[in-house]
C-alpha positions as CSV (number, residue, x, y, z in Angstrom):
1,M,-8.6,2.6,13.1
2,E,-7.3,3.3,16.7
3,E,-3.4,3.8,16.3
4,K,-1.9,0.8,18.8
5,R,1.5,0.0,18.3
6,A,2.4,-4.1,18.7
7,G,5.9,-5.6,19.4
8,D,6.4,-3.0,22.7
9,K,7.0,-4.9,25.6
10,R,4.9,-2.5,28.0
11,S,1.2,-3.1,28.0
12,G,0.3,0.0,30.0
13,K,-2.3,-1.7,31.9
14,K,-2.1,-1.6,35.6
15,G,1.9,-1.4,34.9
16,V,1.8,-4.8,33.5
17,I,5.0,-5.8,31.7
18,L,5.0,-8.5,29.2
19,M,8.4,-9.6,28.8
20,N,8.8,-12.0,25.7
21,N,5.2,-12.5,25.7
22,V,4.6,-14.1,22.1
23,F,1.1,-14.9,21.1
24,F,-0.3,-16.0,17.7
25,F,-2.8,-13.6,17.3
26,D,-5.9,-15.5,15.0
27,S,-8.0,-12.9,13.0
28,Y,-10.8,-12.8,15.9
29,A,-8.0,-11.3,18.1
30,I,-6.8,-8.9,15.8
31,V,-10.3,-7.6,14.9
32,E,-11.0,-7.3,18.8
33,I,-7.7,-5.4,19.0
34,I,-8.5,-2.8,16.2
35,K,-12.0,-2.4,17.6
36,G,-10.5,-1.4,20.8
37,N,-11.9,-4.4,23.1
38,K,-11.0,-3.6,26.6
39,N,-10.4,-7.3,27.5
40,Y,-7.3,-7.1,25.0
41,E,-5.3,-4.5,26.1
42,P,-3.1,-6.9,27.8
43,F,-1.8,-8.0,24.5
44,I,-1.6,-5.1,22.8
45,R,1.8,-4.6,23.3
46,A,2.7,-8.6,23.1
47,D,5.0,-10.0,20.2
48,I,2.7,-11.2,17.4
49,I,2.9,-14.0,14.9
50,T,0.0,-14.6,12.4
51,T,-0.1,-15.7,9.1
52,K,-0.9,-14.2,5.8
53,L,-4.1,-16.1,5.9
54,N,-5.2,-14.4,8.8
55,I,-3.9,-11.1,7.2
56,F,-6.3,-11.7,4.5
57,E,-9.2,-12.4,6.4
58,V,-8.9,-9.1,8.6
59,Y,-8.1,-7.4,5.4
60,Y,-10.9,-8.4,3.6
61,G,-13.4,-7.7,6.5
62,L,-11.8,-4.1,6.8
63,L,-12.3,-3.4,3.0
64,R,-15.9,-4.9,3.4
65,D,-17.2,-2.7,6.5
66,V,-14.6,0.5,6.8
67,G,-13.1,0.9,3.5
68,E,-9.9,0.5,1.5
69,K,-7.7,3.2,3.4
70,E,-8.4,1.5,6.6
71,A,-7.6,-1.8,5.2
72,E,-4.3,-0.4,3.4
73,E,-3.4,1.2,6.9
74,F,-3.6,-2.3,8.7
75,L,-1.9,-4.4,5.6
76,K,1.3,-2.2,6.2
77,K,1.0,-2.1,9.9
78,Y,0.5,-6.2,10.5
79,Y,2.3,-7.9,7.5
80,Q,5.5,-7.9,9.3
81,F,4.2,-10.3,11.7
82,I,3.6,-13.1,9.3
83,I,5.0,-16.4,9.7
84,N,5.1,-19.1,6.8
85,F,4.4,-22.8,7.0
86,D,5.1,-25.9,4.8
87,E,3.5,-28.9,3.7
88,N,3.7,-30.8,7.2
89,M,1.3,-27.5,8.7
90,I,-1.2,-28.5,6.0
91,R,-1.4,-32.1,7.0
92,E,-1.3,-31.6,10.6
93,S,-3.9,-28.9,10.5
94,S,-6.2,-31.1,8.2
95,K,-6.0,-34.0,10.6
96,F,-6.7,-31.8,13.9
97,K,-9.5,-30.2,11.6
98,L,-10.9,-33.7,10.9
99,N,-10.5,-34.8,14.4
100,N,-12.6,-31.9,15.5
101,R,-15.0,-31.8,13.0
102,K,-17.7,-31.6,15.5
103,R,-16.8,-28.1,16.3
104,N,-17.2,-25.2,13.8
105,L,-13.5,-24.8,13.0
106,S,-12.5,-23.0,10.2
107,M,-9.1,-23.8,8.0
108,V,-7.5,-20.7,8.5
109,D,-7.9,-21.3,12.5
110,C,-6.7,-24.9,12.4
111,I,-3.5,-23.9,10.7
112,G,-3.0,-21.2,13.5
113,Y,-3.7,-23.4,16.3
114,I,-1.5,-25.9,14.9
115,L,1.3,-23.3,14.2
116,A,1.0,-22.3,17.6
117,K,1.3,-25.4,19.2
118,K,4.6,-26.0,16.9
119,I,6.6,-23.1,17.7
120,D,5.6,-23.3,21.6
121,I,3.6,-20.1,21.9
122,K,-0.1,-19.9,23.0
123,F,-2.8,-19.4,20.3
124,L,-5.0,-16.0,20.8
125,T,-8.3,-16.0,20.3
126,G,-11.9,-15.1,21.2
127,D,-13.2,-17.9,19.0
128,K,-16.0,-20.0,21.2
129,E,-15.1,-23.2,19.2
130,F,-11.3,-22.7,21.0
131,E,-12.2,-22.3,24.7
132,N,-11.0,-25.1,26.7
133,L,-8.6,-26.1,24.2
134,P,-5.1,-26.6,25.4
135,N,-2.6,-23.9,24.1
136,V,-5.1,-21.3,24.0
137,E,-5.4,-18.0,25.4
138,F,-9.1,-17.1,25.3
139,V,-10.4,-13.9,25.6
140,K,-13.8,-12.9,25.3
């Protein structure tokens, strides 16, 4: 697993400085950063918000694909960035999923998207189902 530290303000890419940039990282974004996708370099040093559900998805994928050691390293590194949500978030996310049922949106992504909107930060993803939706920072 590539060693990249989140939470710093300096991205290192072309001298770009991300001041107070906070994004909701969905599982897709976290995986792309772990894989070293160059398109995500500007976000490596951004402040991260995510949920336990996203952490679960990534941990499971790492456990399945690369092993327990890497999954544990990820968990220790990223668990600090989780934010909890309440029953109102469940209601709103469910309504969002229902209203967008023609899109192939996961429950976890719906919660993350609505949570990001509620706390007024961008939802960072490369999931094509979210491309062109408001409040999304879409990166391939």
